[in-house]
C-alpha positions in Angstrom: 40.5 -75.0 179.7 43.0 -77.7 178.4 41.6 -77.4 174.6 41.8 -73.1 175.1 45.2 -73.4 175.6 45.8 -76.1 172.6 43.8 -74.1 170.2 45.5 -71.0 171.0 49.2 -72.1 170.9 48.4 -73.8 167.9 46.7 -70.9 166.2 49.6 -68.8 167.5 52.4 -71.5 165.4 49.9 -70.9 162.3 50.0 -67.2 162.1 54.0 -66.8 163.2 54.8 -69.2 160.4 51.8 -67.4 158.2 53.9 -64.1 158.6 57.0 -65.7 158.5 56.1 -66.6 155.2 54.5 -63.6 153.9 57.9 -61.6 155.0 60.1 -63.9 152.7 58.1 -63.7 150.3 57.8 -60.2 150.1 61.6 -60.1 150.6 62.5 -62.9 148.1 59.8 -60.6 145.3 62.4 -57.1 145.8 65.4 -59.6 145.8 64.2 -61.7 143.1 61.8 -60.0 141.0 61.0 -63.4 138.8 57.8 -63.7 140.8 55.1 -61.4 142.3 54.7 -61.6 145.7 51.8 -64.3 145.7 53.6 -66.5 143.6 56.5 -66.6 145.9 53.6 -66.6 148.3 52.2 -70.0 147.3 55.9 -71.6 146.6 57.7 -71.0 149.8 54.4 -72.2 151.6 54.2 -75.6 149.7 58.2 -75.9 150.2 57.7 -75.3 153.6 54.1 -77.3 153.9 55.9 -80.3 151.9 59.5 -80.1 154.1 56.9 -80.3 157.4 55.1 -83.2 156.7 58.7 -85.3 155.5 60.3 -83.8 159.0 57.4 -84.7 160.6 54.7 -86.2 159.2 56.4 -89.7 158.2 56.6 -92.5 161.1 57.1 -95.3 158.9 60.5 -95.0 156.9 59.9 -98.1 155.8 61.4 -97.5 151.7 64.0 -95.4 150.5 61.6 -92.6 149.0 60.3 -92.1 152.3 63.4 -91.7 154.1 65.2 -89.4 151.7 61.6 -87.5 152.5 61.9 -87.1 155.9 65.8 -86.2 155.7 65.2 -83.3 153.3 62.5 -82.3 155.2 64.5 -81.9 158.4 66.8 -80.3 156.8 64.5 -78.1 154.9 62.5 -77.1 158.3 66.0 -76.1 159.7 66.6 -74.1 156.6 63.7 -72.1 156.9 64.3 -71.3 160.2 67.9 -70.2 158.9 67.1 -68.4 155.9 64.4 -66.3 158.3 67.3 -65.3 160.5 69.6 -64.9 157.4 66.9 -62.3 155.7 66.2 -60.3 158.9 70.0 -60.0 159.4 70.3 -58.8 155.9 67.2 -56.4 156.4 69.5 -55.2 159.6 72.8 -54.6 157.7 71.0 -52.7 154.6 69.7 -50.3 156.8 73.7 -49.4 157.8 75.5 -50.8 154.2 72.8 -49.9 151.4 72.9 -53.3 149.1 71.1 -53.5 146.4 68.0 -56.0 146.3 69.9 -58.5 144.5 73.0 -58.8 147.0 70.7 -58.8 150.0 69.1 -62.1 148.2 72.5 -63.3 147.5 73.7 -62.8 150.8 70.5 -63.9 152.7 70.7 -67.0 150.7 74.8 -67.3 151.0 74.0 -67.2 154.5 71.6 -69.6 154.8 73.5 -72.2 152.8 76.4 -71.8 155.4 74.7 -72.1 158.3 72.4 -75.2 156.9 75.8 -76.8 155.8 77.5 -76.2 159.2 74.3 -78.0 161.2 74.2 -80.6 158.6 78.1 -81.0 160.0 77.5 -80.6 163.1 74.5 -82.7 163.7 77.0 -86.4 162.8 80.0 -84.9 164.6 78.6 -85.8 168.0 81.2 -84.2 170.5 81.9 -86.0 174.5 83.1 -83.5 176.8 83.8 -84.5 180.4 84.1 -81.8 182.9 83.9 -82.2 187.1 82.0 -80.3 189.0 83.3 -79.5 192.4 80.1 -79.9 194.8 81.4 -78.9 198.4 80.2 -81.2 201.5 79.7 -84.0 198.8 80.7 -87.3 200.8 81.2 -89.2 198.1 82.1 -89.1 193.5 78.6 -89.7 191.8 78.6 -89.7 188.2 76.2 -87.7 186.2 75.3 -87.5 182.5 73.8 -84.5 180.7 72.9 -85.0 177.4 71.7 -81.9 175.4 70.7 -80.4 172.0 69.4 -84.4 170.7 67.6 -84.3 167.8 66.3 -88.1 167.8 62.8 -89.0 165.7 63.1 -90.2 162.0 66.8 -89.2 161.1 68.3 -91.4 163.4 66.2 -94.0 164.4 66.7 -97.6 163.0 64.0 -98.7 160.5 62.3 -102.0 161.1 
């Protein structure tokens, strides 16, 4: 039964990823008609796979090339999700404002670039916030730590 759940989950993720690639390639073919939708599909898929392998597949970061590929892949995986979100936002805005296809493409790319730059900057500016939580009936003080949104891995780990 566990294998069926794993296989189903992997097929679902693969299907969603393929759908995202087709959606993005469709929008890029409309906004930037320098290539056909089929060429956009292949281009986006190759970039996605290259980024995925860099972000997830490289566990031994013993040389500069692997470190650079891993960093690039990690940033591009985040940018891929942000691009998907930005294209969706521009599609929704198009329902109201009726942008030209090229304008929609530039807005989506601009939003993606801004969100990605902010995300990378935010990742390297760690914030520490101390709060006091009053608990009724507590007899003595307790100190606790709550860590969130931590992306430890190849980009943060020390290489041997």
